[in-house]
C-alpha positions in Angstrom: 29.7 93.1 -52.5 29.6 90.6 -49.3 26.0 89.8 -48.7 24.9 89.0 -45.2 22.7 86.2 -44.6 19.7 88.3 -44.7 20.1 88.8 -48.7 21.1 85.1 -48.9 17.9 84.3 -48.2 16.0 86.5 -49.7 17.9 85.4 -53.1 17.1 81.9 -52.4 13.7 82.8 -52.2 13.3 84.5 -55.1 15.3 82.1 -56.8 12.1 79.5 -56.1 9.6 81.9 -56.9 11.0 81.9 -60.2 11.1 77.9 -60.1 7.7 78.5 -59.0 6.4 80.6 -62.3 8.3 77.6 -64.3 6.0 75.0 -62.7 2.6 77.1 -62.9 3.5 77.7 -66.4 4.3 73.9 -67.3 1.0 73.1 -65.0 -1.2 75.4 -67.6 0.6 74.1 -70.2 0.9 70.4 -69.7 -2.0 67.5 -70.3 -4.2 67.5 -67.2 -3.7 64.2 -66.8 -0.4 64.6 -65.6 -1.1 65.5 -62.3 0.4 66.9 -58.8 2.2 69.9 -60.9 -0.1 72.4 -58.6 1.6 71.3 -55.5 4.9 71.8 -57.5 4.3 75.0 -58.6 3.0 76.4 -54.9 5.6 74.5 -52.5 8.5 76.8 -53.7 5.7 79.9 -53.3 5.2 78.6 -50.0 8.9 78.7 -49.6 9.8 81.8 -50.9 6.8 83.6 -48.2 8.9 82.1 -45.7 11.9 83.6 -46.6 10.6 87.3 -46.7 9.5 86.4 -43.0 12.8 84.5 -42.3 14.7 88.0 -43.4 12.1 90.3 -41.3 13.7 88.8 -38.2 13.8 91.7 -35.4 11.5 93.9 -38.0 8.6 91.6 -36.9 7.3 89.4 -34.0 9.1 86.6 -33.5 6.3 84.5 -33.6 5.7 85.4 -37.1 9.5 85.4 -38.2 10.4 82.5 -36.4 6.9 80.5 -36.0 4.9 81.1 -39.4 8.3 80.8 -41.3 9.7 77.6 -40.0 5.8 76.0 -40.3 5.6 77.7 -44.1 8.8 76.3 -45.0 8.1 72.7 -43.6 4.6 73.0 -45.6 6.3 73.8 -48.9 8.2 71.0 -48.1 5.6 68.9 -47.8 3.8 70.3 -50.8 6.3 68.7 -52.5 5.6 65.3 -51.7 1.6 66.0 -52.6 2.6 66.8 -55.7 4.3 63.7 -56.1 1.8 61.7 -54.9 -0.8 63.1 -57.5 1.6 62.5 -59.6 2.2 59.1 -59.3 -1.8 58.1 -59.1 -1.5 58.0 -54.9 -3.3 59.0 -52.3 -1.7 62.0 -51.3 -0.9 62.4 -47.1 -2.3 65.0 -46.2 -3.4 64.4 -42.4 0.1 62.9 -41.8 2.5 65.5 -43.3 0.4 68.5 -42.0 -0.3 66.5 -38.6 3.6 66.2 -37.8 3.9 70.1 -39.1 1.2 71.2 -36.5 2.5 69.1 -33.8 5.6 70.8 -33.8 4.4 74.3 -34.0 3.8 74.1 -29.6 7.6 73.4 -29.7 8.8 75.9 -32.1 6.7 78.8 -30.2 8.4 77.7 -26.9 11.8 77.8 -28.0 10.8 81.1 -29.9 9.0 83.0 -27.2 8.9 81.1 -23.6 12.5 79.4 -23.6 14.5 81.3 -26.4 16.7 78.4 -27.8 17.9 78.6 -31.3 19.6 74.7 -31.2 16.4 73.4 -29.9 14.6 75.6 -33.5 17.6 74.0 -35.8 17.4 70.4 -34.5 13.4 70.1 -34.8 13.1 71.3 -38.5 16.3 69.8 -39.2 15.2 66.5 -38.0 11.8 66.8 -39.8 12.5 68.2 -42.9 15.2 65.6 -43.2 12.4 63.0 -42.5 9.9 64.4 -45.5 12.3 64.3 -48.1 13.7 61.2 -47.3 10.2 59.6 -47.5 10.2 62.1 -51.0 12.9 60.4 -52.2 11.8 56.4 -51.5 8.5 57.5 -52.8 9.9 58.6 -55.9 12.3 55.7 -56.5 9.8 52.8 -56.0 7.3 54.3 -58.3 9.2 56.8 -60.3 10.6 54.7 -63.9 14.2 53.9 -64.2 15.5 57.1 -66.2 17.3 59.7 -65.8 15.4 62.5 -64.0 13.7 59.7 -61.1 17.5 59.2 -60.7 18.2 63.0 -60.5 15.4 63.5 -58.6 16.2 60.9 -55.7 20.3 62.0 -55.8 19.2 65.7 -55.2 16.5 64.5 -52.2 19.3 61.8 -50.8 22.5 64.8 -50.6 19.9 67.4 -48.9 18.7 64.8 -46.5 22.2 64.3 -45.6 23.4 67.9 -45.5 19.9 68.2 -43.6 21.2 65.6 -40.8 24.5 66.9 -40.2 23.2 70.2 -39.4 21.1 68.4 -37.2 24.2 66.5 -35.7 26.1 69.8 -35.5 23.4 71.7 -33.3 24.5 69.6 -30.6 28.4 70.2 -31.0 29.6 72.5 -28.3 29.6 76.0 -30.7 28.5 79.3 -28.8 25.4 80.6 -28.8 23.5 81.6 -32.4 20.7 82.8 -34.1 19.5 82.4 -37.8 21.1 85.4 -39.4 24.6 85.1 -37.7 27.0 84.1 -40.2 28.8 81.5 -38.9 30.0 78.9 -41.4 27.9 76.4 -40.5 24.6 78.9 -40.9 25.9 79.9 -44.0 26.9 76.6 -45.5 23.4 75.1 -44.7 21.8 78.3 -45.8 23.1 78.9 -49.4 22.8 74.7 -49.2 19.0 74.6 -48.7 18.9 77.1 -51.9 20.7 75.7 -54.3 19.0 72.0 -53.2 15.9 73.2 -53.2 16.2 74.9 -57.3 17.8 71.1 -58.0 14.5 69.4 -56.5 13.0 71.8 -58.8 14.8 71.0 -62.1 14.6 67.4 -61.4 10.8 67.3 -60.8 10.7 69.4 -64.2 12.9 67.1 -66.1 10.5 64.1 -64.8 7.2 65.8 -65.5 9.3 66.5 -69.1 9.7 62.9 -69.6 6.0 61.9 -68.2 4.9 64.4 -71.1 7.2 62.4 -73.9 5.8 59.5 -72.7 2.2 60.5 -73.3 3.0 62.1 -76.8 4.9 58.5 -78.0 1.4 56.9 -76.2 -0.5 59.2 -78.2 1.3 59.1 -81.3 0.9 55.2 -81.4 -2.3 54.1 -79.9 -5.9 54.9 -81.2 -7.5 57.5 -79.4 -10.5 55.8 -79.1 -9.9 52.3 -78.7 -6.5 52.4 -77.0 -5.4 49.7 -79.6 -2.0 50.0 -81.4 -2.5 52.1 -84.8 -2.1 50.5 -88.5 1.6 52.3 -88.3 2.7 51.3 -85.2 1.0 47.6 -85.5 2.5 47.3 -89.0 5.9 47.9 -86.7 5.6 45.4 -84.1 4.5 42.5 -86.7 7.6 42.8 -88.7 9.8 42.8 -84.8 8.1 40.1 -84.5 8.5 38.4 -87.9 11.8 39.1 -87.5 12.2 37.7 -84.7 10.6 34.3 -85.9 13.3 33.9 -89.1 16.5 34.5 -86.5 14.8 31.8 -84.0 12.5 29.6 -86.4 9.4 30.8 -84.1 6.1 30.7 -85.4 3.4 33.7 -84.8 -0.3 34.2 -85.6 -2.5 37.1 -87.0 -6.2 37.3 -85.9 -8.2 39.8 -88.5 -11.3 40.6 -87.0 -14.2 42.1 -88.2 -17.5 43.5 -85.7 -20.2 42.2 -88.1 -22.6 44.5 -89.6 -21.1 47.8 -87.7 -22.6 49.8 -89.7 -26.1 48.8 -88.7 -25.3 49.6 -85.2 -24.2 53.4 -86.0 -27.3 53.7 -88.5 -29.9 52.4 -85.5 -28.2 54.0 -82.7 -25.8 56.3 -83.9 -21.9 57.2 -84.0 -21.8 57.7 -80.3 -23.3 54.4 -79.2 -20.7 53.1 -82.5 -18.1 54.4 -80.3 -18.8 52.8 -77.3 -19.9 49.4 -79.1 -15.7 49.4 -80.4 -14.9 50.7 -77.1 -16.6 48.0 -75.1 -15.5 45.1 -78.1 -11.5 46.1 -77.2 -12.1 46.1 -73.5 -13.5 42.7 -74.1 -10.7 41.1 -76.4 -7.8 43.0 -74.2 -8.1 40.3 -70.9 -8.2 37.4 -73.7 -4.3 38.1 -74.3 -1.1 37.6 -73.2 1.2 40.3 -72.2 3.1 39.8 -75.1 0.7 39.9 -77.3 -0.7 43.1 -79.1 -4.0 44.5 -80.8 -4.1 47.5 -83.5 -6.6 49.1 -85.0 -6.7 48.8 -88.5 -10.1 51.4 -89.3 -13.5 51.2 -88.3 -14.7 48.3 -87.2 -11.4 45.8 -87.9 -8.8 44.9 -85.3 -6.1 42.9 -86.0 -4.3 40.5 -83.2 -0.5 40.0 -83.0 0.2 36.6 -81.4 4.0 35.7 -80.7 5.2 32.3 -80.5 1.9 30.9 -81.6 0.7 27.8 -83.5 -2.6 27.9 -85.5 -4.4 25.4 -83.6 -3.5 27.4 -80.4 -4.3 30.7 -82.5 -7.6 29.0 -82.8 -8.8 28.5 -79.3 -7.8 32.3 -78.9 -10.3 33.2 -81.5 -12.7 30.8 -80.7 -12.3 32.6 -76.9 -12.9 36.1 -78.6 -15.6 35.2 -80.9 -17.6 33.9 -77.9 -17.0 36.7 -75.6 -18.4 39.5 -78.0 -21.5 37.3 -78.8 -22.1 37.5 -75.1 -24.6 40.6 -74.8 -23.8 43.8 -72.8 -25.8 45.7 -70.9 -26.2 49.3 -72.2 -24.9 48.1 -76.1 -27.0 46.4 -78.8 -25.5 43.5 -79.5 -22.5 42.1 -82.1 -20.9 39.3 -83.2 -17.3 39.2 -84.8 -15.9 37.8 -87.8 -12.3 36.0 -87.7 -9.8 35.4 -89.8 -6.6 33.4 -88.7 -3.4 32.9 -90.4 0.3 31.4 -89.3 3.9 32.6 -91.2 5.3 30.8 -93.1 8.7 30.1 -94.4 8.3 30.8 -98.3 6.8 34.1 -97.6 7.1 35.7 -94.0 6.6 38.8 -95.1 4.3 41.3 -93.5 2.0 42.5 -96.8 1.5 38.6 -97.6 0.6 37.4 -93.7 -1.9 40.7 -93.6 -3.2 39.6 -96.5 -3.6 36.0 -96.1 -5.3 36.8 -92.6 -7.7 39.5 -94.7 -8.7 36.9 -97.3 -9.5 34.2 -94.3 -11.6 36.7 -92.8 -13.7 37.4 -95.9 -14.1 34.1 -96.1 -15.8 34.1 -92.4 -18.0 36.7 -93.9 -18.9 34.2 -97.1 -19.7 31.4 -94.6 -21.9 33.5 -93.0 -20.0 36.0 -90.3 -20.0 35.4 -86.4 -17.6 32.3 -87.1 -13.4 31.7 -87.8 -12.1 30.7 -91.3 -8.3 29.8 -91.6 -5.8 30.6 -94.7 
């Protein structure tokens, strides 16, 4: 059965509505830290409502079926941009995007009711649509990770933007007068491609959200939920990789074993919630003292380990002293604490992670036996 443009427009709206349902379910099931999914879910809904209005051309007033429909269509496009900005933790450009849409509504009204011109409306809508989508493509390219989902979404946006630009240019051609529901080849191709690429954009956004979820799950599996330090398993894996690098290139590495002095007293005197605050503050003080390649892991309770790649014993002692001095400084609203630190480095004769950890642990107990709040080397 041959479909007219009214049917194609309605089908494209239904496809967008189904996409909206999928995105809405993702919004409800994904962690709240993955932001922007709500905007992405409601964007196809706005487009769906606009297709209903477009399809009602001739049965409902032109102010609704043309002006309001185009306004809703462009608003749906802008919602994708709002969602992307939330997704990447950026300030959404509500005023600029909605300001542009509101600014073109008087012109659309003029070329609908006063001086009807389908060509003028095509020029206005396609140009603004192309601008918003091009801005969205640049935004995702700049802030998205270099993975397939980012590239796929950007390519979809760029191709669709090119189609919109071609539609803008084709409107200048000396073609016979036409309107939205004329089944010309240009108009049919334009409507079909819009529907396909809106769905493709939704697929790309779903892939981006799935990648973000995977990263969050991997991070949760490898990092302590309280302090964000590496878990014991992940830290040992990092040590094994660094030790293997040392074997190949003859580098040095150092381990620091840290233990908060008398931490049980903190929990007993102030409660476990205060103890958790002390632990998070402890890590927050240490992280700025470390280099980017350095790794901080939590081995359990109040015991932490620091991996220092390409570091000699003398350099490790300097880092350890900085940590000890910073931790000893009082923190507002927290009980005072000190830390004992054991330091060791890799040796060619016993370069195994278990041996390194045992030696660092021995140095830590030596520091504690010598009075705590100090550094020992083994």
